[in-house]
C-alpha positions in Angstrom: -182.7 56.0 -154.2 -184.8 56.7 -157.9 -187.2 59.3 -158.3 -190.0 56.8 -157.9 -188.7 55.9 -154.3 -188.8 59.3 -153.3 -191.9 59.9 -154.6 -193.4 57.2 -152.5 -191.8 58.2 -149.4 -193.0 61.8 -149.8 -196.5 60.3 -150.5 -195.6 57.8 -147.2 -195.0 61.1 -145.3 -197.7 63.1 -146.0 -200.2 59.8 -145.1 -198.5 59.4 -141.9 -198.5 63.2 -141.1 -202.1 63.3 -142.1 -202.7 60.4 -139.5 -200.5 62.0 -136.7 -202.6 65.3 -137.1 -206.1 63.3 -136.8 -204.8 61.1 -133.9 -203.7 64.6 -132.0 -207.2 65.8 -132.5 -208.8 62.7 -130.9 -206.1 63.0 -128.0 -207.2 66.4 -127.6 -210.9 65.4 -127.7 -210.1 62.6 -125.2 -208.6 65.1 -122.9 -211.4 67.5 -122.9 -214.0 65.1 -122.1 -212.0 64.0 -118.9 -211.5 67.8 -117.9 -214.9 68.5 -118.4 -215.7 65.0 -116.0 -213.2 66.7 -113.4 -214.7 70.0 -113.7 -218.5 68.5 -113.6 -217.5 66.6 -110.2 -215.9 69.4 -108.8 -212.5 68.1 -108.5 -208.9 68.6 -109.9 -208.0 64.8 -109.2 -209.6 61.5 -109.7 -208.5 57.5 -109.6 -210.2 55.2 -112.3 -208.4 51.9 -112.3 -204.8 52.1 -113.2 -205.1 55.7 -114.1 -204.8 58.6 -111.9 -206.2 62.3 -113.6 -204.8 65.3 -112.3 -205.9 68.8 -113.5 -203.7 71.9 -112.6 -205.0 75.4 -113.1 -201.3 76.6 -112.6 -199.5 74.9 -115.7 -202.3 74.1 -117.7 -201.2 70.9 -117.7 -203.1 67.4 -118.0 -201.5 63.8 -117.1 -202.4 60.5 -116.8 -200.2 58.6 -114.3 
């Protein structure tokens, strides 16, 4: 592998890492919005179509089944 290929791969990795950070931020935002809705409805569990949202305060975990 030559220098140009290494540079190209490094550039691609950098761009993918940037995209990953943006996606993780968007996921966190959506999770926070759903948690806020659960809080507003004063519930820790809700079903919306095929999705089940569960908020637990013990583990501070968020899951979608």
